[in-house]
N, C-alpha and C positions, 0 to 999 in steps of 0.2 A: 504494500500500500504506500501511496505517496504521503509525505509528511505535510502537515499544516493545511489540508484540504477538508478534513472531517470536523464536524462540530464537536465541542467538548461534551463528553458523556460523564455526568456527575450526579450526586444526590440532589433532588429537588423536592420541595413540599408543594403538593397540590391541595388547594382549599376550596371546598364547596361552601360558600358563605350562607346560602339558603338553608342548608341542612346542618350547619355548624359542625362540619366534618372535615378533617384534614388527614392526609397520609403522606408518608415519606417514601419515595421511590427514586429510581435513577432515570434520567431523561436528558435530552439535548435541547429542551425548551429554553429559549432566551427570555430573560426578564431582568429588570432593574431593581425589583423589590426583594426584600429579604425578611426572614422571620427567625426568631429564636425557637428552636425545637425543644422537645422534652428532655433531650440529652444535654442541653446547655449549649449546643453548637448553633451557629447561624447558617441557614441554608437559603438558596434562592426560592422565591415564592411565586406560584402561578395560581391565580384565581380562576375557577371554572364555574360555568353555569349549572352543569349537571354532572353528578357523579353516581356511583352505585348506591349512595345513601339517599339520593333524591329521585332517581329515575324510577318510574312506575314499574318497569319490567323487573327490577331487582327488589323493590319494596313490596310489590303485590298490591299497591293502591292504584286503582285506575281512575282516571279523570276523563270525562267526556265533555269536551267543549263544543257546544253547538249553539252559537250565538245567533245564527241566521234561521234556525228552524229547518235546516235541510233534511234532517231525519224525518220529521213529521211530514214535510212536503213529499218526500219519497214514499212514505207509508201510505199517504192519502192517494197518491197517483197510482201506485201499483198494488193497492189493496185487492185481495181476492174477493169476488162477488159471490 
C-alpha cells in the first residue's frame, strides 16, 4: 500500500443525542469535536441522527407517519365491495 493516501483509522465516539446513547468504536470519520470518554481519555466525537438505540427496527417500536391520509384514501379507493 502507498503511504499517506489512506484516512487515519482511530477510536471515535458516536453519539445519538435523541436516545442519549453513545458508543466507542474505530472509524475514519473526520470531525473537529471531541469528548471525554468513561476511561478518562479524549476521543473525536461524531453526532448521528439515528443509531441502534433509536431506530425502530432495533427497538421494536414502530411509528406510522401518515400526515396526508394516504392510507385511508387507498383503503377507500380499493375497498372490496
